C-alpha positions in Angstrom: -38.8 -43.9 -40.0 -36.4 -41.5 -38.4 -34.2 -44.4 -37.6 -33.1 -44.7 -41.3 -32.4 -41.0 -41.6 -30.1 -40.7 -38.6 -27.9 -43.7 -39.3 -24.2 -42.9 -38.9 -23.6 -43.2 -42.6 -26.5 -40.9 -43.5 -25.5 -38.4 -40.8 -21.9 -38.5 -42.1 -23.2 -38.0 -45.7 -25.5 -35.1 -44.8 -22.7 -33.5 -42.8 -20.3 -34.1 -45.7 -22.7 -32.6 -48.2 -23.4 -29.6 -45.9 -19.7 -29.1 -45.5 -19.2 -29.3 -49.3 -21.9 -26.6 -49.7 -20.2 -24.4 -47.2 -16.8 -25.1 -48.8 -18.2 -24.1 -52.2 -19.7 -21.0 -50.7 -16.4 -20.1 -49.0 -14.4 -20.8 -52.2 -16.8 -18.6 -54.2 -16.6 -15.9 -51.6 -12.8 -16.2 -51.6 -12.6 -15.9 -55.4 -15.0 -12.9 -55.3 -12.8 -11.2 -52.6 -9.7 -12.1 -54.5 -11.1 -10.5 -57.6 -12.1 -7.4 -55.7 -8.6 -7.2 -54.1 -7.1 -7.6 -57.6 -9.3 -4.8 -58.9 -8.5 -2.5 -55.9 -4.8 -3.3 -56.4 -5.0 -2.3 -60.1 -6.9 0.9 -59.2 -4.2 1.7 -56.7 -1.5 1.0 -59.2 -3.2 3.1 -61.8 -3.7 5.9 -59.3 0.0 5.8 -58.2 1.1 5.8 -61.9 -1.1 8.8 -62.6 0.2 10.6 -59.5 3.8 9.8 -60.4 3.2 11.1 -64.0 1.5 14.3 -62.6 4.4 14.8 -60.2 6.9 14.3 -63.0 5.1 16.8 -65.1 4.8 19.2 -62.2 8.6 18.9 -61.5 9.4 19.4 -65.2 7.2 22.5 -65.3 8.8 23.8 -62.1 12.2 23.2 -63.5 11.2 24.9 -66.8 9.8 27.9 -64.9 12.9 28.1 -62.7 15.1 28.1 -65.7 12.9 30.7 -67.4 13.0 32.8 -64.2 16.7 32.6 -64.2 17.0 33.7 -67.8 14.6 36.6 -67.2 16.6 37.6 -64.1 19.8 37.6 -66.1 18.1 39.6 -68.9 16.8 42.1 -66.4 20.2 42.5 -64.8 21.7 42.9 -68.3 19.2 45.5 -69.2 19.7 47.3 -65.9 23.4 47.6 -66.7 22.7 49.8 -69.7 23.3 53.5 -68.9 19.8 54.7 -70.0 18.1 52.0 -68.0 20.3 52.7 -65.0 19.1 56.3 -65.1 15.5 55.3 -65.5 15.9 52.9 -62.6 17.4 55.5 -60.4 14.7 57.9 -61.4 12.0 55.3 -60.5 13.7 54.7 -57.2 13.8 58.4 -56.4 10.1 58.8 -57.4 9.1 55.9 -55.1 11.2 57.3 -52.3 9.6 60.7 -52.8 6.1 59.2 -52.7 7.1 57.3 -49.6 8.5 60.3 -47.9 5.4 62.4 -48.7 3.2 59.8 -47.2 5.2 59.0 -44.1 6.8 62.3 -43.2 4.2 65.1 -43.0 6.7 67.8 -42.1 8.9 66.8 -45.0 6.3 67.5 -47.8 6.3 71.3 -47.8 10.1 71.6 -47.8 10.4 68.9 -50.5 7.8 70.6 -52.7 9.6 74.0 -52.3 12.9 72.4 -53.2 11.3 70.7 -56.3 9.7 73.9 -57.5 13.0 75.8 -57.0 14.9 73.2 -58.9 12.3 73.3 -61.7 12.5 77.1 -61.9 16.3 76.9 -62.1 16.1 74.4 -65.0 13.6 76.5 -66.8 15.8 79.6 -66.5 18.8 77.6 -67.8 16.7 76.4 -70.7 15.7 79.9 -71.6 19.3 81.0 -71.5 18.8 83.3 -68.5 21.3 81.6 -66.1 24.6 83.2 -65.1 26.9 80.9 -67.1 24.9 81.4 -70.2 24.9 85.1 -69.8 28.7 85.0 -69.7 28.9 82.8 -72.8 26.6 85.2 -74.6 28.8 88.2 -73.8 32.0 86.4 -74.8 30.8 84.6 -77.9 28.1 86.9 -79.1 24.3 86.8 -78.9 23.8 84.2 -81.7 26.3 81.6 -80.3 24.6 80.7 -77.1 20.9 81.2 -77.5 20.4 78.5 -80.1 19.5 80.4 -83.3 21.2 78.0 -85.6 18.9 75.6 -87.5 20.5 72.5 -85.9 20.1 73.7 -82.3 16.6 75.0 -83.0 15.4 71.5 -84.0 17.0 69.9 -81.0 15.7 72.6 -78.7 12.1 71.7 -79.4 12.6 67.9 -79.0 15.2 67.8 -76.3 15.1 70.8 -74.0 17.4 69.3 -71.4 20.3 68.9 -73.9 20.7 72.7 -74.3 20.9 73.2 -70.5 24.2 71.2 -70.3 
């Protein structure tokens, strides 16, 4: 009975059928792998496109910000060239330097505070009309000419006290 099963033709047929089954399984596995590879390739392509778009947007944003920064730098330089702004800038520099010196130089603070209070008292006496040059002008021009009794100088005296000192 086993003699009919193991004849060379039957053995070849069974081997051929078994080989075809393995071939179909290999082809199916190959198609499946090929589909996955195609899917991975499309995912990679999509990711690279998204990364490229994001990089382009980032570069555009960086270029826009660099240009805006340059415009702002030019505007700041232009504003710093105005005389009022130059004075404010110099005043800010001096204030920061003063603060730095007060913090870092302990022996400097008392002398600096005394110098500031002396300068403030000199300015106050000049504004009151008690300084030496104003006394001379008062004697030469009369009492009403230099102490600011006119209506125009009285209005500016309250709003701008430093303008009368000059």
